[in-house]
N, C-alpha and C positions, 0 to 999 in steps of 0.2 A: 496160713500160707502168706509168705511175704516175697515180693520180687524186688530186687535191687538192680538197676541197670547202670552201666557205664559205657562210654563210647571210646574206642581206641582205633585210630587210623581207618575210619569208615566202617568199622565193625562194632556191633552192639553186643555187649556181654551182659547176660541176664542171669543173676544168681537167685535161685529159688530155695526157700527154707520152709520147713513145716511139712504139711500134708496136702496133696491135691487129690480130691475125690469128687463125687457127684455134687456135693454142696458148694464147691467153689471152682469147678472146672471151667465154666464160662468166664469167670473173673480171671482165672489163670490165662486162658487164651487171649482175652481182651488186653490183659496186662502185658503179655509178650508182644502183641502186635502194636500196642500203643508206643512201645519203646523203639520201634523200628520205623525210621523215616523212609521216604521215597528214595533217598540217595544212599541208604545203608547198603553196604556190599555184602554183609553177612550178619547172622545172629548166632551167637554161641551161648548155649543154654548150659549153665553150670549147676549141676544137681548135687554137689557135695553135701549140702545141708538139707536135702529133701529126704524125709524119713519114710514116706509112703506115696505111691501113686496108684490110682484105680484105673479101670478101663475108661472111665470118663476123662481122666487126665491124659491117658494115652491118645484118646481121640482128639483132644485139644492140641496135643503135640503134632499129630498127623495133619490136622487142619492148618496149623501154623506152617508146617513144612510145605504144604500144598500152596498156601498163599505166597510164601517166599519164593517158591519155584516159579510162580507166575511173574514175579518181579526180577527173575534171574539173580536172586540173592542166595548165597550159600547158607546152609543150616547145619550146625554141628552141635553135638551134645558132649559134655565132658564131666569128669569127676563123679561117676556113679558110685555110690556106696554099695556094698555087697547085696543088701536087700533089694534095692532098686534095680541093680544090675540083673538080678535074678528075674525080676518082673519083665524087664526088657528082653531077656533071653527067652523066657517062656512064651512071650507074646510074639516073638519074631522081630521085634523092633530093632534089635541089634543087627539085623540083616538088611533093613531098609533105610536106616538113618545112620549117618556117620557118627561114630562114638569114639572120642579120644580119652585117654587115661587121665590127662591133666589139662588145666587151663593153659599152661605154657605150651603143651603139645598142640592144642587147638589153635592158639595164637600163631605158632610157627607154621602150621599147615595153611594158614591164610596168606602167608607171604609169597 
């Protein structure tokens, strides 16, 4: 698993590649929160290159969303591939976290 972050207009975009499972879920959560500063208005999680996420990874996403909510920062996920989208659908995460089709769509929703 690799996380690459960039900042655009006060929003942090984190692109994740590889797999997130029990062996690296804590590292995943810590990596997401490390990229988000106190003045960040939003975190957009780009999962285009994520091949798999386990329940431990979903838990890390939920904890990240909760932490961002306490800061009044927005949290969006974008660019789910079909396999990961199915996991989000089965788990119900697609009903509790805002998911956008593309990074551009996520960027536009922050304006």
